[in-house]
C-alpha positions in Angstrom: -74.1 39.4 -55.6 -76.8 38.0 -58.0 -78.9 40.8 -59.1 -81.5 38.6 -60.2 -82.3 37.7 -56.7 -81.7 41.1 -55.3 -85.1 42.6 -54.4 -85.7 45.9 -52.5 -89.1 46.5 -50.8 -90.1 49.1 -53.7 -89.0 46.6 -56.4 -91.1 43.8 -54.7 -94.2 46.2 -55.0 -93.6 46.8 -58.8 -93.0 43.0 -59.6 -96.2 41.7 -57.7 -99.7 42.2 -58.5 -100.7 45.5 -56.6 -104.0 44.1 -55.3 -101.8 42.2 -52.7 -100.8 45.3 -51.3 -103.9 47.4 -51.1 -103.9 47.0 -47.2 -100.9 47.9 -45.2 -101.5 44.7 -43.2 -101.1 42.6 -46.2 -97.4 43.3 -46.7 -94.4 43.2 -44.6 -91.1 44.7 -45.8 -87.8 45.6 -44.1 -89.1 49.2 -44.1 -91.8 48.5 -41.4 -90.9 49.0 -37.7 -91.1 46.1 -35.2 -92.6 48.5 -32.6 -94.9 51.5 -32.8 -93.5 54.7 -34.0 -94.1 58.3 -33.0 -96.0 60.4 -35.5 -93.9 61.7 -38.4 -92.1 65.0 -37.5 -89.7 67.6 -38.9 -86.5 69.1 -37.6 -84.9 72.3 -38.6 -86.5 74.8 -41.0 -89.0 72.4 -42.4 -92.6 71.8 -41.6 -95.6 69.6 -42.7 -98.2 71.6 -44.6 -100.6 68.6 -45.3 -100.8 65.0 -45.3 -102.8 63.4 -48.2 -104.2 60.0 -47.8 -104.1 58.3 -51.3 -105.8 55.0 -50.5 -103.0 52.8 -51.8 -99.2 52.6 -51.6 -97.7 55.7 -53.3 -95.0 54.7 -55.8 -94.2 58.0 -57.5 -95.3 61.7 -57.8 -94.6 64.7 -59.8 -95.5 68.5 -59.8 -96.4 70.2 -63.0 -94.1 73.1 -64.1 -96.4 75.9 -62.7 -96.7 74.2 -59.4 -100.6 74.0 -59.8 -101.0 70.3 -59.9 -99.4 67.2 -58.0 -99.9 63.8 -59.8 -99.5 60.8 -57.5 -99.0 57.2 -58.9 -100.2 54.4 -56.8 -99.6 50.6 -56.7 -102.9 49.6 -57.7 -102.5 51.5 -61.2 -104.5 54.6 -60.3 -103.2 58.1 -60.6 -104.7 60.8 -58.3 -104.3 64.6 -58.9 -104.3 67.1 -56.2 -104.0 70.8 -55.7 -100.6 71.4 -54.0 -101.7 74.6 -52.2 -104.0 72.7 -49.8 -104.1 69.1 -50.9 -107.4 69.2 -52.5 -108.3 66.1 -54.6 -109.0 67.1 -58.2 -108.8 64.1 -60.6 -108.4 60.4 -60.9 -106.8 58.8 -63.9 -107.7 55.3 -64.7 -109.7 53.1 -67.1 -110.8 49.6 -67.6 -107.3 48.5 -68.7 -105.4 49.8 -65.5 -108.2 48.5 -63.4 -108.0 45.0 -64.8 -104.1 45.1 -64.7 -104.0 46.5 -61.2 -100.2 47.0 -61.6 -98.2 50.0 -60.2 -97.7 53.3 -61.8 -93.8 53.7 -62.0 -93.1 57.2 -63.3 -94.9 60.5 -64.3 -94.0 63.4 -66.4 -96.2 66.4 -67.3 -95.9 67.6 -70.8 -95.9 71.4 -69.8 -92.5 72.5 -71.1 -94.0 74.7 -73.8 -97.4 76.4 -74.4 -98.6 73.8 -76.9 -99.7 71.4 -74.2 -99.6 73.6 -71.2 -100.8 71.6 -68.0 -103.4 69.3 -69.6 -101.2 66.3 -70.6 -99.4 63.7 -68.3 -97.2 60.8 -69.4 -97.4 57.8 -67.2 -95.4 54.5 -67.2 -96.7 51.3 -65.6 -95.3 47.9 -64.4 -97.6 46.3 -67.0 -95.3 47.6 -69.7 -97.5 50.4 -70.9 -97.0 54.1 -71.4 -100.0 56.1 -71.3 -100.7 59.6 -72.2 -103.6 61.2 -70.1 -105.6 64.4 -70.5 -105.7 65.4 -66.9 -108.8 67.6 -66.6 -110.7 65.3 -68.9 -109.6 62.3 -67.2 -109.1 60.5 -70.5 -106.4 58.3 -71.9 -105.5 59.7 -75.3 -102.9 57.1 -76.3 -101.5 53.8 -74.9 -98.2 52.3 -76.0 -97.5 48.7 -75.2 -93.7 48.1 -74.8 -93.8 44.3 -74.9 -92.7 41.8 -72.3 -91.2 44.2 -70.0 -92.0 46.4 -67.0 -91.6 50.2 -67.9 -90.0 51.9 -65.1 -89.2 55.5 -65.8 -89.9 58.3 -68.3 -88.1 61.5 -69.1 -88.9 64.5 -71.3 -86.3 66.3 -73.6 -85.6 69.9 -72.8 -87.8 71.2 -75.7 -90.5 68.5 -75.0 -90.2 67.0 -78.5 -89.0 63.7 -77.4 -89.5 61.3 -74.4 -87.5 58.4 -73.3 -88.6 55.3 -71.3 -86.6 52.7 -69.5 -87.5 49.3 -68.2 -86.6 45.8 -67.1 -85.2 44.7 -70.5 -82.2 47.0 -70.3 -83.5 49.1 -73.4 -84.3 52.7 -73.7 -87.1 53.7 -76.2 -87.0 57.2 -77.7 -90.5 58.5 -78.9 -91.6 61.5 -80.8 -93.9 63.4 -78.3 -96.2 64.7 -80.9 -96.8 61.5 -82.8 -96.0 59.1 -80.1 -94.0 56.9 -82.6 -90.9 55.0 -81.7 -87.9 56.7 -83.4 -84.9 55.0 -81.7 -84.2 52.1 -79.3 -81.0 52.7 -77.5 -79.1 49.6 -76.0 -75.8 47.9 -75.5 -74.0 46.1 -78.4 -73.6 42.4 -78.5 -69.8 42.8 -78.1 -68.5 41.1 -75.1 -65.4 43.2 -74.7 -67.4 46.4 -74.0 -70.2 47.7 -71.9 -72.0 50.3 -74.0 -75.4 49.8 -72.4 -77.2 48.4 -69.4 -77.3 44.7 -68.5 -79.9 44.9 -65.8 -83.1 46.9 -65.0 -83.0 50.6 -65.7 -84.7 52.6 -63.0 -83.9 56.1 -63.8 -83.4 58.3 -67.0 -82.6 62.0 -67.0 -82.0 64.4 -69.9 -79.3 67.1 -69.6 -81.2 70.2 -69.3 -79.2 72.0 -71.9 -78.7 69.2 -74.4 -81.7 68.2 -76.4 -80.4 64.9 -77.5 -78.3 63.9 -74.5 -79.6 61.8 -71.7 -78.1 59.5 -68.9 -79.6 56.5 -67.3 -79.1 54.2 -64.3 -80.1 51.1 -62.6 -79.1 47.8 -61.1 -75.8 47.3 -62.9 -73.9 49.8 -61.0 -73.3 52.1 -64.0 -74.7 55.3 -65.2 -74.8 55.3 -69.1 -74.5 58.5 -71.2 -76.5 58.5 -74.4 -77.1 60.5 -77.6 -80.6 59.7 -78.8 -79.2 59.7 -82.4 -77.0 56.6 -81.6 -78.0 53.1 -80.6 -75.1 52.4 -78.2 -74.2 54.5 -75.2 -71.2 56.8 -75.9 -69.7 56.4 -72.5 -70.3 55.4 -68.9 -69.3 55.9 -65.3 -69.2 53.1 -62.7 -70.6 53.2 -59.1 -74.3 53.9 -58.5 -76.7 51.3 -57.7 -80.0 53.0 -58.5 -83.4 51.6 -57.6 -85.7 54.6 -58.2 -85.9 58.2 -59.3 -82.4 59.1 -58.1 -80.6 60.6 -61.1 -80.5 64.1 -62.0 -78.3 66.6 -63.9 -77.7 70.2 -62.7 -77.1 72.3 -65.8 -75.6 75.2 -63.8 -72.6 73.1 -62.4 -72.7 70.3 -65.1 -72.9 67.8 -62.4 -74.8 64.6 -61.7 -76.5 63.6 -58.5 -77.0 60.0 -57.9 -78.7 58.0 -55.1 -78.0 54.3 -54.5 -79.9 51.8 -52.5 -77.0 50.7 -50.4 -75.3 51.2 -47.0 -72.1 53.0 -48.3 -71.7 55.9 -50.7 -75.5 56.2 -51.1 -75.3 59.9 -52.3 -72.7 61.0 -55.0 -71.9 63.9 -57.1 -70.2 63.4 -60.4 -68.9 65.6 -63.2 -71.0 65.2 -66.2 -68.2 65.9 -68.9 -65.5 63.5 -67.3 -67.6 61.0 -65.2 -65.2 61.6 -62.5 -66.7 61.5 -58.8 -66.5 64.8 -57.2 -67.9 64.2 -53.8 -69.6 61.8 -51.5 -72.5 63.4 -49.4 -72.1 62.1 -45.8 -75.0 60.2 -44.1 -77.2 62.1 -41.7 -76.1 61.8 -38.0 -79.5 60.1 -37.1 -78.8 57.2 -39.3 -78.1 55.7 -42.9 -80.6 56.0 -45.5 -80.8 53.5 -48.5 -81.7 56.1 -51.2 -84.9 55.6 -53.5 -85.1 59.2 -54.6 -82.8 62.3 -54.7 -83.3 65.7 -56.4 -81.7 69.2 -56.7 -83.9 71.8 -55.0 -82.9 75.2 -56.5 -79.3 76.1 -56.6 -78.6 75.6 -52.7 -80.1 72.3 -51.7 -80.5 68.6 -52.3 -83.5 66.5 -51.4 -83.0 62.8 -50.5 -85.1 60.1 -49.2 -85.3 56.2 -48.8 -85.6 53.3 -46.5 -83.9 52.0 -43.4 -83.8 55.2 -41.5 -87.2 55.9 -43.2 -86.6 59.7 -43.7 -86.5 62.5 -46.1 -83.8 65.2 -45.6 -82.8 68.6 -47.1 -79.1 68.9 -47.7 -77.1 72.2 -48.0 -75.1 71.9 -51.2 -72.3 74.0 -49.8 -71.7 72.3 -46.5 -73.1 68.8 -47.5 -74.9 68.8 -44.2 -78.4 68.3 -43.5 -80.4 71.5 -43.2 -83.8 69.9 -42.3 -85.2 66.5 -41.8 -88.6 64.7 -42.0 -88.4 61.5 -39.9 -90.2 59.0 -37.7 -92.0 57.6 -40.9 -93.7 54.1 -40.5 -92.0 53.0 -43.7 -89.5 53.7 -46.5 -89.9 56.8 -48.6 -90.3 55.5 -52.3 -90.5 59.0 -53.9 -90.1 62.7 -53.5 -90.9 65.5 -55.9 -89.8 69.1 -55.7 -91.9 71.9 -57.0 -89.4 74.0 -59.2 -91.4 77.1 -60.0 -94.6 78.8 -59.5 -96.4 79.9 -56.4 -95.5 76.7 -54.5 -91.8 76.7 -55.5 -89.8 74.8 -53.0 -92.7 72.6 -51.9 -91.6 68.8 -51.5 -94.0 66.0 -51.9 -92.7 63.1 -49.7 -94.5 59.7 -49.9 -94.7 57.0 -47.3 -97.0 53.9 -47.6 -100.4 55.3 -48.6 -99.7 58.9 -47.8 -98.2 61.9 -49.4 -96.8 64.7 -47.1 -96.3 68.1 -48.4 -93.4 69.7 -46.8 -92.3 73.3 -47.0 -89.3 75.3 -45.8 -89.8 77.9 -43.1 -87.0 80.2 -44.0 
């Protein structure tokens, strides 16, 4: 398979100018149904709290640490911030540069790990190759980093918040000092042909180990998850298997396990041992149909949330039984992103995106 020609619907949105996708009728993907679908609905202990119309295709979303804000990144380059409790619109983050480029927001990360920044700052990456730091309530861009001739696709924050890492289309991972926003390391593979100590295709996901300040993992199109120490240029080890095309890589510190989601028909959801890189389990498909995974996350200690295209659904999976506990289905297109509120008054709330909308889902038990 030639990965240079392998384009997913979400990937085509990132690659193309977003103005071509501002109206749903302007684009056709394999995610769109050929005949009218019923309204989206839930099954099991899951219900729709709110539906938020964002005005453009939703590419990514993120709750802040306290669960008081939900940031949504759009295909036209805008970021909209809402109140999770009722879906109230609060802020729009854009400037002349984002309006001119009109390229998608690809990843979001609040800088609210420690009391220094609280909830006010938001990191955003763009398909234009920019990383921007926004003051949310002031709706101002405090810093803009240009990463050259690449699409920047993901950002992750270290456990202490002192470093952040970005990934992109050029296979490199850039490590920055959060306070100064200066580049302190570029992690990449070596030029040696007899080893693979880095990526060779686009990198769509980066995740820190929650208990390891300098250790992070990354995944993308080359069917590997690479393990990195930010103090070293080359990857320290790797595992083979996952084909990651979105925010579908996460480490559970309590079990020292890795959750991966792949945009493919077989072995789409997998669990791995962080220390050894061995596969521990495959999570079976839902009985209603297969899902090509764009996004997956741990939801507390008991559940996993996974979503994607083909079956166009989001499901909540019991970690113990590996069976579906609740599902959100009958969506008119693929689910490009999900975000789980991990703490605060809205703990357990799920933000699920489909086309121009974000649905806020909550468990009923």
